[in-house]
N, C-alpha and C positions, 0 to 999 in steps of 0.2 A: 773381386779380390781386393782387399785393402792395401794401401800403400805398403803397409809393414809385411804383409803377405808377398808383395811384389818384390821388397828388398830381399826378403829371405830367399825367395826363388831365385834371385840373381846372386846370392851368395855375399850378400852386402850386410854387415853389421854396423848399426849406428853406434858411434863412441859415446862414452859418458860425457856429459856436458858439465863443465866447472865455470864458475865465473873468474875472471882474472884480476877483477877490482872490485870491492865494495859497493862503489858508487854506480857500477855498470851490471845491468841484466842482460842474459842471452836474448831477451827479446821484451817487447812491451805491447799489451793488447790497448788498444783504443777504438771504441765503437766495435766495428766488425773488421778490423784491421789488425794484422800481427805484423810488428815491425821489429826485425831481427838485427842484433849487433853484427858487425863484420866478422867474416870467418875466414881464416887462413888453412892452408893444406896442413895436415898433421904430418909428423915425421914420416919419411919413407925409408924402409929398411933400416930403421934406428937413427937415420940421419935426418937433421932438420934441413929443410929447404932454405937455401940461402944463396940469392943471386938474381939476375936479370933475365927476362925472355929475351933472346936475340944476341946474348952474350953468354951466359952460364947454361941456359936451358934453350931447347929448341922449341918451335911452336907444339910440336907433338907432346914434349914433357909439360908444357903450360897447359895444354888442353888436359892432360892428366891431373895437374895441380888443381884446375878449375873443377874436374869431376869430384875430386876430394873434397873441395869446399862445399859442392852441393850436398854431398854425404853429411858434412859438418852442419850445413844450415838446417838439413831435415832433422838431425839429432836435436838441434837447438829448438826447432818447432815442436817436436815431440815432448822435449822437457817442458815447454810452456803449456802446451796444448793437452797433454796426456795422450791423445792419439792423433795421426796425421789424416785421419779420415775427416776431421774438422776442416781441413783445407778445402775451400770450395773453388779456389782459383789463386794462381800465382799472379800477382799483378805487376810488380816491377822489380827488376833486378838491375845492380850497380855493380859492375865488374871493374876493378881497378888492377890493371897489370904493370908491375914494376919491369920496364923494359928499356932498351937502348933508345937514344934519341932517334927520331925519324921511323920507329918501328910501327908498319901500317896493318899488322895483322891481329890486333887485339880481339876483333871479332871471332877469328878462327880459334883463338885461345879459348874464348867464353864459350864458344859452341860445347865444349866439354861440360860445363855446368848446365846449360839449357838442354842438352840432349838428356842428361840423366833425369832432370825434373821432368821432362815430357815422358820418358820411359816409365818412371815410378808413379806419375800422378796422371797419365793420360792427358786427354785435352785440357784438364786443370792446370797442367804444367806449363801450357803456352803463355807467354808473357811479353811484356814491354821490357826492352833492355838497352842497358847504355855500357859501352866497353871501352874505357878510356886507357890511355898509357900515363903512367906516372914515373915521377924521378927516383921515388923511394917509398918503401913500405915498412911497417914496423919489423924488426929483427931481419930485415933484408929479405923479406919472402918474396916469391914471384907474383902472388896473387891475394888479393883480399876481395870479398864479396859480401853485398849487402842485400836482403830480399824484403819484399813486402808481401804477406798473403793476405787475402780475404778469408775470413773464417766463419764458419757457422756456430 
């Protein structure tokens, strides 16, 4: 089964990808690596995400925001590659969690991202990852994620 078929089976539709600035691409290929620009979670029920995990959002809500970022990153990869089957491996993920000082559950938030990639891509979705807490993110979103893929 292709990654697109797995997404369809799970009822997940990839959103349209648009560039936010003319100097920025959704992703760049160099050699056999695809570097994606950071993704933030899309609006939820028509409302933008705004706030910090541990204050505005629970760990569970942060997990959901991270999962939505994974869907965004897959949409970016598909926009650049044409098809997700070109992904041979998820190499590295950097998750930045907008959280309160002293928040120690950034890995639990990022599991939402990692588990979705593993579900959609199988063993190719297993990756190295960093999950860091930050003071602020663009538009005060609770999470932003960057991904590096190995591609064929």
